[in-house]
VEXVO-127216 format. One record per residue (C-alpha): residue in three letters; chain; x, y, z. Coordinates in steps of 0.05 Angstrom, whole numbers, always signed. Layout:
! VEXVO-127216
@semar: ALA	romi: A	xx: X	yy: Y	zz: Z
...
END
This chain:
! VEXVO-127216
@semar: MET	romi: A	xx: +2087	yy: +1604	zz: +2135
@semar: LYS	romi: A	xx: +2151	yy: +1646	zz: +2129
@semar: ILE	romi: A	xx: +2145	yy: +1721	zz: +2141
@semar: PHE	romi: A	xx: +2190	yy: +1778	zz: +2128
@semar: CYS	romi: A	xx: +2191	yy: +1837	zz: +2166
@semar: THR	romi: A	xx: +2225	yy: +1897	zz: +2174
@semar: GLY	romi: A	xx: +2245	yy: +1934	zz: +2235
@semar: ALA	romi: A	xx: +2258	yy: +1861	zz: +2269
@semar: SER	romi: A	xx: +2300	yy: +1897	zz: +2323
@semar: GLY	romi: A	xx: +2242	yy: +1949	zz: +2341
@semar: TYR	romi: A	xx: +2182	yy: +1954	zz: +2385
@semar: ILE	romi: A	xx: +2139	yy: +1946	zz: +2339
@semar: GLY	romi: A	xx: +2168	yy: +1911	zz: +2288
@semar: GLY	romi: A	xx: +2204	yy: +1859	zz: +2338
@semar: SER	romi: A	xx: +2148	yy: +1847	zz: +2386
@semar: VAL	romi: A	xx: +2115	yy: +1825	zz: +2319
@semar: ALA	romi: A	xx: +2160	yy: +1777	zz: +2298
@semar: ALA	romi: A	xx: +2155	yy: +1744	zz: +2358
@semar: HIS	romi: A	xx: +2083	yy: +1734	zz: +2363
@semar: LEU	romi: A	xx: +2098	yy: +1711	zz: +2298
@semar: VAL	romi: A	xx: +2143	yy: +1649	zz: +2316
@semar: ALA	romi: A	xx: +2093	yy: +1647	zz: +2379
@semar: ASP	romi: A	xx: +2054	yy: +1623	zz: +2334
@semar: GLY	romi: A	xx: +2089	yy: +1567	zz: +2293
@semar: HIS	romi: A	xx: +2115	yy: +1609	zz: +2226
@semar: ARG	romi: A	xx: +2191	yy: +1622	zz: +2206
@semar: VAL	romi: A	xx: +2211	yy: +1696	zz: +2208
@semar: THR	romi: A	xx: +2270	yy: +1730	zz: +2169
@semar: GLY	romi: A	xx: +2282	yy: +1806	zz: +2206
@semar: LEU	romi: A	xx: +2308	yy: +1854	zz: +2169
@semar: VAL	romi: A	xx: +2371	yy: +1883	zz: +2219
@semar: ARG	romi: A	xx: +2421	yy: +1930	zz: +2212
@semar: SER	romi: A	xx: +2473	yy: +1914	zz: +2255
@semar: PRO	romi: A	xx: +2511	yy: +1845	zz: +2270
@semar: ASP	romi: A	xx: +2500	yy: +1869	zz: +2349
@semar: LYS	romi: A	xx: +2418	yy: +1864	zz: +2328
@semar: ALA	romi: A	xx: +2408	yy: +1799	zz: +2288
@semar: ASP	romi: A	xx: +2455	yy: +1776	zz: +2352
@semar: ALA	romi: A	xx: +2389	yy: +1804	zz: +2385
@semar: ILE	romi: A	xx: +2332	yy: +1761	zz: +2347
@semar: ARG	romi: A	xx: +2366	yy: +1704	zz: +2344
@semar: GLY	romi: A	xx: +2356	yy: +1694	zz: +2401
@semar: ARG	romi: A	xx: +2283	yy: +1691	zz: +2398
@semar: GLY	romi: A	xx: +2281	yy: +1647	zz: +2341
@semar: ILE	romi: A	xx: +2282	yy: +1694	zz: +2279
@semar: THR	romi: A	xx: +2328	yy: +1696	zz: +2231
@semar: PRO	romi: A	xx: +2367	yy: +1757	zz: +2222
@semar: LEU	romi: A	xx: +2383	yy: +1783	zz: +2152
@semar: ILE	romi: A	xx: +2430	yy: +1844	zz: +2155
@semar: GLY	romi: A	xx: +2416	yy: +1914	zz: +2119
@semar: THR	romi: A	xx: +2363	yy: +1972	zz: +2110
@semar: LEU	romi: A	xx: +2315	yy: +2007	zz: +2080
@semar: ASP	romi: A	xx: +2354	yy: +2019	zz: +2019
@semar: ASP	romi: A	xx: +2381	yy: +1966	zz: +2004
@semar: ALA	romi: A	xx: +2320	yy: +1954	zz: +1955
@semar: ALA	romi: A	xx: +2350	yy: +1891	zz: +1914
@semar: THR	romi: A	xx: +2350	yy: +1851	zz: +1986
@semar: LEU	romi: A	xx: +2289	yy: +1874	zz: +2007
@semar: ALA	romi: A	xx: +2259	yy: +1852	zz: +1938
@semar: GLN	romi: A	xx: +2296	yy: +1788	zz: +1939
@semar: ALA	romi: A	xx: +2257	yy: +1772	zz: +2019
@semar: ALA	romi: A	xx: +2194	yy: +1798	zz: +1993
@semar: ARG	romi: A	xx: +2198	yy: +1745	zz: +1940
@semar: GLU	romi: A	xx: +2224	yy: +1684	zz: +1978
@semar: ALA	romi: A	xx: +2168	yy: +1704	zz: +2033
@semar: ASP	romi: A	xx: +2091	yy: +1683	zz: +2028
@semar: ALA	romi: A	xx: +2081	yy: +1753	zz: +2070
@semar: VAL	romi: A	xx: +2115	yy: +1818	zz: +2093
@semar: VAL	romi: A	xx: +2109	yy: +1864	zz: +2143
@semar: ASN	romi: A	xx: +2133	yy: +1918	zz: +2139
@semar: ALA	romi: A	xx: +2153	yy: +1960	zz: +2209
@semar: ALA	romi: A	xx: +2214	yy: +1994	zz: +2205
@semar: SER	romi: A	xx: +2189	yy: +2055	zz: +2173
@semar: ALA	romi: A	xx: +2120	yy: +2086	zz: +2161
@semar: ASP	romi: A	xx: +2151	yy: +2139	zz: +2119
@semar: HIS	romi: A	xx: +2205	yy: +2100	zz: +2076
@semar: LYS	romi: A	xx: +2172	yy: +2099	zz: +2005
@semar: GLY	romi: A	xx: +2245	yy: +2070	zz: +1964
@semar: ALA	romi: A	xx: +2218	yy: +2008	zz: +2009
@semar: VAL	romi: A	xx: +2155	yy: +2008	zz: +1986
@semar: ASP	romi: A	xx: +2159	yy: +2008	zz: +1916
@semar: ALA	romi: A	xx: +2219	yy: +1957	zz: +1940
@semar: LEU	romi: A	xx: +2173	yy: +1907	zz: +1980
@semar: LEU	romi: A	xx: +2107	yy: +1914	zz: +1938
@semar: GLY	romi: A	xx: +2138	yy: +1915	zz: +1870
@semar: ALA	romi: A	xx: +2175	yy: +1833	zz: +1889
@semar: LEU	romi: A	xx: +2097	yy: +1820	zz: +1911
@semar: ALA	romi: A	xx: +2064	yy: +1841	zz: +1851
@semar: GLY	romi: A	xx: +2021	yy: +1793	zz: +1822
@semar: SER	romi: A	xx: +2036	yy: +1737	zz: +1884
@semar: GLY	romi: A	xx: +1972	yy: +1748	zz: +1920
@semar: LYS	romi: A	xx: +2009	yy: +1753	zz: +1989
@semar: PRO	romi: A	xx: +1997	yy: +1803	zz: +2039
@semar: PHE	romi: A	xx: +2021	yy: +1861	zz: +2048
@semar: ILE	romi: A	xx: +2018	yy: +1900	zz: +2114
@semar: HIS	romi: A	xx: +2046	yy: +1952	zz: +2131
@semar: THR	romi: A	xx: +2051	yy: +2002	zz: +2187
@semar: SER	romi: A	xx: +2024	yy: +2077	zz: +2196
@semar: GLY	romi: A	xx: +1996	yy: +2110	zz: +2263
@semar: SER	romi: A	xx: +1951	yy: +2150	zz: +2265
@semar: SER	romi: A	xx: +1986	yy: +2216	zz: +2278
@semar: ILE	romi: A	xx: +1959	yy: +2226	zz: +2220
@semar: VAL	romi: A	xx: +1899	yy: +2249	zz: +2236
@semar: GLY	romi: A	xx: +1928	yy: +2291	zz: +2294
@semar: THR	romi: A	xx: +1920	yy: +2358	zz: +2294
@semar: ARG	romi: A	xx: +1960	yy: +2416	zz: +2335
@semar: SER	romi: A	xx: +1922	yy: +2447	zz: +2396
@semar: SER	romi: A	xx: +1970	yy: +2464	zz: +2446
@semar: GLY	romi: A	xx: +1949	yy: +2411	zz: +2487
@semar: GLU	romi: A	xx: +1874	yy: +2435	zz: +2485
@semar: ARG	romi: A	xx: +1823	yy: +2391	zz: +2475
@semar: SER	romi: A	xx: +1790	yy: +2372	zz: +2415
@semar: ASP	romi: A	xx: +1724	yy: +2332	zz: +2402
@semar: ALA	romi: A	xx: +1739	yy: +2300	zz: +2333
@semar: VAL	romi: A	xx: +1739	yy: +2228	zz: +2334
@semar: PHE	romi: A	xx: +1754	yy: +2180	zz: +2263
@semar: ASP	romi: A	xx: +1750	yy: +2113	zz: +2252
@semar: GLU	romi: A	xx: +1770	yy: +2083	zz: +2182
@semar: ASP	romi: A	xx: +1702	yy: +2126	zz: +2132
@semar: THR	romi: A	xx: +1712	yy: +2191	zz: +2170
@semar: PRO	romi: A	xx: +1752	yy: +2238	zz: +2116
@semar: PHE	romi: A	xx: +1794	yy: +2280	zz: +2130
@semar: THR	romi: A	xx: +1852	yy: +2329	zz: +2115
@semar: PRO	romi: A	xx: +1923	yy: +2321	zz: +2136
@semar: SER	romi: A	xx: +1969	yy: +2359	zz: +2172
@semar: PRO	romi: A	xx: +2033	yy: +2381	zz: +2124
@semar: ALA	romi: A	xx: +2072	yy: +2345	zz: +2178
@semar: ARG	romi: A	xx: +2037	yy: +2274	zz: +2150
@semar: THR	romi: A	xx: +2015	yy: +2295	zz: +2072
@semar: ALA	romi: A	xx: +2066	yy: +2247	zz: +2049
@semar: ARG	romi: A	xx: +2052	yy: +2192	zz: +2093
@semar: VAL	romi: A	xx: +1982	yy: +2190	zz: +2074
@semar: ALA	romi: A	xx: +1994	yy: +2193	zz: +1998
@semar: LEU	romi: A	xx: +2042	yy: +2130	zz: +2010
@semar: ASN	romi: A	xx: +1981	yy: +2102	zz: +2051
@semar: LYS	romi: A	xx: +1944	yy: +2108	zz: +1989
@semar: GLN	romi: A	xx: +1989	yy: +2081	zz: +1937
@semar: ILE	romi: A	xx: +2009	yy: +2019	zz: +1986
@semar: LEU	romi: A	xx: +1922	yy: +2003	zz: +1982
@semar: ALA	romi: A	xx: +1914	yy: +2003	zz: +1894
@semar: TYR	romi: A	xx: +1965	yy: +1948	zz: +1894
@semar: ARG	romi: A	xx: +1903	yy: +1906	zz: +1912
@semar: ASP	romi: A	xx: +1887	yy: +1919	zz: +1835
@semar: ASN	romi: A	xx: +1958	yy: +1890	zz: +1827
@semar: GLY	romi: A	xx: +1954	yy: +1826	zz: +1841
@semar: CYS	romi: A	xx: +1982	yy: +1831	zz: +1912
@semar: ARG	romi: A	xx: +1936	yy: +1831	zz: +1987
@semar: PRO	romi: A	xx: +1956	yy: +1895	zz: +2018
@semar: VAL	romi: A	xx: +1939	yy: +1909	zz: +2083
@semar: ILE	romi: A	xx: +1946	yy: +1982	zz: +2135
@semar: ILE	romi: A	xx: +1951	yy: +1981	zz: +2199
@semar: CYS	romi: A	xx: +1940	yy: +2042	zz: +2232
@semar: PRO	romi: A	xx: +1962	yy: +2049	zz: +2312
@semar: SER	romi: A	xx: +1943	yy: +2100	zz: +2355
@semar: LEU	romi: A	xx: +1987	yy: +2109	zz: +2425
@semar: ILE	romi: A	xx: +2027	yy: +2045	zz: +2437
@semar: TYR	romi: A	xx: +2050	yy: +2034	zz: +2500
@semar: GLY	romi: A	xx: +2069	yy: +1969	zz: +2547
@semar: SER	romi: A	xx: +2127	yy: +1928	zz: +2534
@semar: GLY	romi: A	xx: +2163	yy: +1899	zz: +2469
@semar: LEU	romi: A	xx: +2186	yy: +1841	zz: +2455
@semar: GLY	romi: A	xx: +2248	yy: +1882	zz: +2415
@semar: VAL	romi: A	xx: +2310	yy: +1901	zz: +2427
@semar: GLU	romi: A	xx: +2285	yy: +1970	zz: +2431
@semar: PRO	romi: A	xx: +2223	yy: +1951	zz: +2490
@semar: HIS	romi: A	xx: +2181	yy: +2021	zz: +2498
@semar: SER	romi: A	xx: +2147	yy: +2062	zz: +2444
@semar: THR	romi: A	xx: +2158	yy: +2143	zz: +2452
@semar: GLN	romi: A	xx: +2102	yy: +2186	zz: +2490
@semar: VAL	romi: A	xx: +2101	yy: +2150	zz: +2564
@semar: PRO	romi: A	xx: +2178	yy: +2142	zz: +2560
@semar: LEU	romi: A	xx: +2191	yy: +2209	zz: +2550
@semar: LEU	romi: A	xx: +2147	yy: +2238	zz: +2606
@semar: ILE	romi: A	xx: +2171	yy: +2188	zz: +2656
@semar: GLU	romi: A	xx: +2238	yy: +2203	zz: +2638
@semar: LEU	romi: A	xx: +2222	yy: +2284	zz: +2651
@semar: ALA	romi: A	xx: +2191	yy: +2261	zz: +2701
@semar: LYS	romi: A	xx: +2243	yy: +2248	zz: +2729
@semar: LYS	romi: A	xx: +2284	yy: +2301	zz: +2717
@semar: ARG	romi: A	xx: +2236	yy: +2348	zz: +2751
@semar: GLY	romi: A	xx: +2213	yy: +2311	zz: +2806
@semar: ASN	romi: A	xx: +2133	yy: +2320	zz: +2779
@semar: ALA	romi: A	xx: +2106	yy: +2306	zz: +2713
@semar: ALA	romi: A	xx: +2090	yy: +2356	zz: +2657
@semar: HIS	romi: A	xx: +2045	yy: +2356	zz: +2591
@semar: ALA	romi: A	xx: +2055	yy: +2410	zz: +2535
@semar: GLY	romi: A	xx: +1992	yy: +2469	zz: +2544
@semar: PRO	romi: A	xx: +1952	yy: +2447	zz: +2588
@semar: GLY	romi: A	xx: +1945	yy: +2374	zz: +2582
@semar: ALA	romi: A	xx: +1874	yy: +2366	zz: +2552
@semar: ASN	romi: A	xx: +1900	yy: +2339	zz: +2493
@semar: ILE	romi: A	xx: +1874	yy: +2272	zz: +2483
@semar: TRP	romi: A	xx: +1900	yy: +2211	zz: +2445
@semar: SER	romi: A	xx: +1862	yy: +2141	zz: +2446
@semar: ASN	romi: A	xx: +1910	yy: +2076	zz: +2460
@semar: VAL	romi: A	xx: +1931	yy: +2008	zz: +2458
@semar: HIS	romi: A	xx: +1982	yy: +1947	zz: +2496
@semar: ILE	romi: A	xx: +2026	yy: +1926	zz: +2443
@semar: ASP	romi: A	xx: +2003	yy: +1861	zz: +2461
@semar: ASP	romi: A	xx: +1936	yy: +1867	zz: +2437
@semar: LEU	romi: A	xx: +1961	yy: +1900	zz: +2382
@semar: VAL	romi: A	xx: +2023	yy: +1845	zz: +2364
@semar: THR	romi: A	xx: +1953	yy: +1799	zz: +2342
@semar: LEU	romi: A	xx: +1924	yy: +1842	zz: +2302
@semar: TYR	romi: A	xx: +1983	yy: +1829	zz: +2260
@semar: ALA	romi: A	xx: +1982	yy: +1762	zz: +2263
@semar: LEU	romi: A	xx: +1890	yy: +1759	zz: +2251
@semar: ALA	romi: A	xx: +1898	yy: +1810	zz: +2179
@semar: ILE	romi: A	xx: +1963	yy: +1757	zz: +2158
@semar: ASP	romi: A	xx: +1904	yy: +1707	zz: +2163
@semar: LYS	romi: A	xx: +1847	yy: +1738	zz: +2123
@semar: ALA	romi: A	xx: +1850	yy: +1820	zz: +2121
@semar: ARG	romi: A	xx: +1815	yy: +1835	zz: +2047
@semar: PRO	romi: A	xx: +1857	yy: +1873	zz: +2008
@semar: GLY	romi: A	xx: +1857	yy: +1932	zz: +2002
@semar: ALA	romi: A	xx: +1840	yy: +1943	zz: +2078
@semar: PHE	romi: A	xx: +1867	yy: +1994	zz: +2132
@semar: TYR	romi: A	xx: +1854	yy: +1988	zz: +2208
@semar: PHE	romi: A	xx: +1850	yy: +2033	zz: +2264
@semar: VAL	romi: A	xx: +1872	yy: +2008	zz: +2321
@semar: GLU	romi: A	xx: +1860	yy: +2029	zz: +2397
@semar: ASN	romi: A	xx: +1816	yy: +2011	zz: +2461
@semar: GLY	romi: A	xx: +1811	yy: +2075	zz: +2498
@semar: GLU	romi: A	xx: +1837	yy: +2145	zz: +2498
@semar: ASN	romi: A	xx: +1870	yy: +2187	zz: +2553
@semar: SER	romi: A	xx: +1888	yy: +2264	zz: +2559
@semar: MET	romi: A	xx: +1959	yy: +2263	zz: +2565
@semar: HIS	romi: A	xx: +1933	yy: +2299	zz: +2636
@semar: GLU	romi: A	xx: +1910	yy: +2242	zz: +2659
@semar: VAL	romi: A	xx: +1964	yy: +2205	zz: +2638
@semar: CYS	romi: A	xx: +2010	yy: +2248	zz: +2676
@semar: VAL	romi: A	xx: +1975	yy: +2246	zz: +2749
@semar: ALA	romi: A	xx: +1990	yy: +2168	zz: +2735
@semar: ILE	romi: A	xx: +2064	yy: +2166	zz: +2726
@semar: ASN	romi: A	xx: +2063	yy: +2217	zz: +2799
@semar: ARG	romi: A	xx: +2017	yy: +2170	zz: +2822
@semar: MET	romi: A	xx: +2074	yy: +2110	zz: +2789
@semar: LEU	romi: A	xx: +2127	yy: +2157	zz: +2817
@semar: GLY	romi: A	xx: +2112	yy: +2184	zz: +2889
@semar: PHE	romi: A	xx: +2096	yy: +2255	zz: +2859
@semar: ALA	romi: A	xx: +2045	yy: +2288	zz: +2910
@semar: ARG	romi: A	xx: +2036	yy: +2346	zz: +2874
@semar: GLU	romi: A	xx: +1986	yy: +2362	zz: +2810
@semar: PRO	romi: A	xx: +2020	yy: +2356	zz: +2739
@semar: SER	romi: A	xx: +2047	yy: +2421	zz: +2719
@semar: ALA	romi: A	xx: +2040	yy: +2456	zz: +2642
@semar: MET	romi: A	xx: +2099	yy: +2469	zz: +2608
@semar: SER	romi: A	xx: +2094	yy: +2536	zz: +2560
@semar: MET	romi: A	xx: +2107	yy: +2498	zz: +2483
@semar: GLN	romi: A	xx: +2166	yy: +2529	zz: +2484
@semar: GLU	romi: A	xx: +2192	yy: +2502	zz: +2538
@semar: ALA	romi: A	xx: +2162	yy: +2439	zz: +2504
@semar: ALA	romi: A	xx: +2202	yy: +2453	zz: +2444
@semar: ALA	romi: A	xx: +2261	yy: +2452	zz: +2485
@semar: VAL	romi: A	xx: +2247	yy: +2389	zz: +2509
@semar: TRP	romi: A	xx: +2231	yy: +2345	zz: +2464
@semar: GLY	romi: A	xx: +2246	yy: +2377	zz: +2397
@semar: GLU	romi: A	xx: +2179	yy: +2415	zz: +2357
@semar: GLY	romi: A	xx: +2160	yy: +2369	zz: +2326
@semar: THR	romi: A	xx: +2157	yy: +2313	zz: +2380
@semar: ALA	romi: A	xx: +2115	yy: +2381	zz: +2419
@semar: GLU	romi: A	xx: +2070	yy: +2403	zz: +2366
@semar: ASP	romi: A	xx: +2054	yy: +2334	zz: +2336
@semar: THR	romi: A	xx: +2060	yy: +2289	zz: +2388
@semar: MET	romi: A	xx: +2056	yy: +2301	zz: +2454
@semar: ALA	romi: A	xx: +1998	yy: +2368	zz: +2441
@semar: SER	romi: A	xx: +1974	yy: +2346	zz: +2402
@semar: ASN	romi: A	xx: +1898	yy: +2312	zz: +2391
@semar: SER	romi: A	xx: +1883	yy: +2235	zz: +2354
@semar: ARG	romi: A	xx: +1823	yy: +2210	zz: +2374
@semar: VAL	romi: A	xx: +1812	yy: +2140	zz: +2328
@semar: ARG	romi: A	xx: +1762	yy: +2082	zz: +2328
@semar: ALA	romi: A	xx: +1783	yy: +2021	zz: +2316
@semar: LYS	romi: A	xx: +1715	yy: +2001	zz: +2284
@semar: ARG	romi: A	xx: +1733	yy: +1963	zz: +2225
@semar: ALA	romi: A	xx: +1788	yy: +1922	zz: +2264
@semar: ARG	romi: A	xx: +1735	yy: +1891	zz: +2311
@semar: ALA	romi: A	xx: +1685	yy: +1879	zz: +2257
@semar: GLU	romi: A	xx: +1713	yy: +1843	zz: +2205
@semar: LEU	romi: A	xx: +1769	yy: +1806	zz: +2241
@semar: ALA	romi: A	xx: +1732	yy: +1796	zz: +2306
@semar: TRP	romi: A	xx: +1798	yy: +1838	zz: +2334
@semar: GLN	romi: A	xx: +1785	yy: +1852	zz: +2415
@semar: ALA	romi: A	xx: +1841	yy: +1877	zz: +2459
@semar: LYS	romi: A	xx: +1846	yy: +1844	zz: +2526
@semar: ALA	romi: A	xx: +1904	yy: +1881	zz: +2571
@semar: ARG	romi: A	xx: +1908	yy: +1929	zz: +2628
@semar: SER	romi: A	xx: +1893	yy: +1997	zz: +2595
@semar: LEU	romi: A	xx: +1947	yy: +2045	zz: +2596
@semar: ILE	romi: A	xx: +1938	yy: +2081	zz: +2651
@semar: ALA	romi: A	xx: +1942	yy: +2014	zz: +2697
@semar: GLU	romi: A	xx: +1998	yy: +2005	zz: +2649
@semar: ILE	romi: A	xx: +2029	yy: +2073	zz: +2675
@semar: GLU	romi: A	xx: +2012	yy: +2054	zz: +2752
@semar: GLN	romi: A	xx: +2010	yy: +1975	zz: +2774
@semar: GLY	romi: A	xx: +2059	yy: +1957	zz: +2699
@semar: CYS	romi: A	xx: +2117	yy: +1959	zz: +2657
@semar: TYR	romi: A	xx: +2135	yy: +2020	zz: +2673
@semar: ARG	romi: A	xx: +2136	yy: +2018	zz: +2749
@semar: GLU	romi: A	xx: +2211	yy: +2036	zz: +2773
END
């Protein structure tokens, strides 16, 4: 197949694109600069220089492709409009990347027992209302003659194949631990995030392109950990003997910014990948988050 992928130099998009190339597909990837074009060309991806604001470029690339993977932004409505408009009536798959923070709950580092699968009703936080509305718009295109699918990962870990090799949370915690000489979490660190290895995530994109039904939505996870557990593993990996320390929310906001502190590092986001396993026979095989921190790509 000929596949167009946005975010082709990024952590998710670059990893997905490289996986699809390895499977024998011809992949064209959207990148923003000649340097990134050269980088993805070396991975067997044909670069297309542009941005998510280039509606005509996006639409033309979508029309020329057999499938589209949108992995550059979970929130860029203009890009979604351009891509889906070009695919309407074609029957082609459109795989959009969201994120499990849509069911996240701010908790200042406290634990929440709320767990969500694809059938669990929820009310998004104000920070994610627009994203949830965009997700609904995308899935409604199943009635417009194309095959929209949303993949909604939880915390992603592991070394990716894009120009940007890592995601957000774990590197932020490791960087802070190195600066302080001890890992630290926001509040008590009892808040829990489901998680998935990047190697397992990319296989779901390939499965979704092949056989996901129109309008399908998939959470993606293979376990969960509290931020305290993650910080304990970071300390072991770095050789720090103390227990992780607890930052106040004010301190965490000063380190990471209020939005990241409240909605990413101190929130809960607990999901179950019920439909991915049942509908697509997706199976996660990579090592766990704790094992990856202590034994894998995060070790110095």
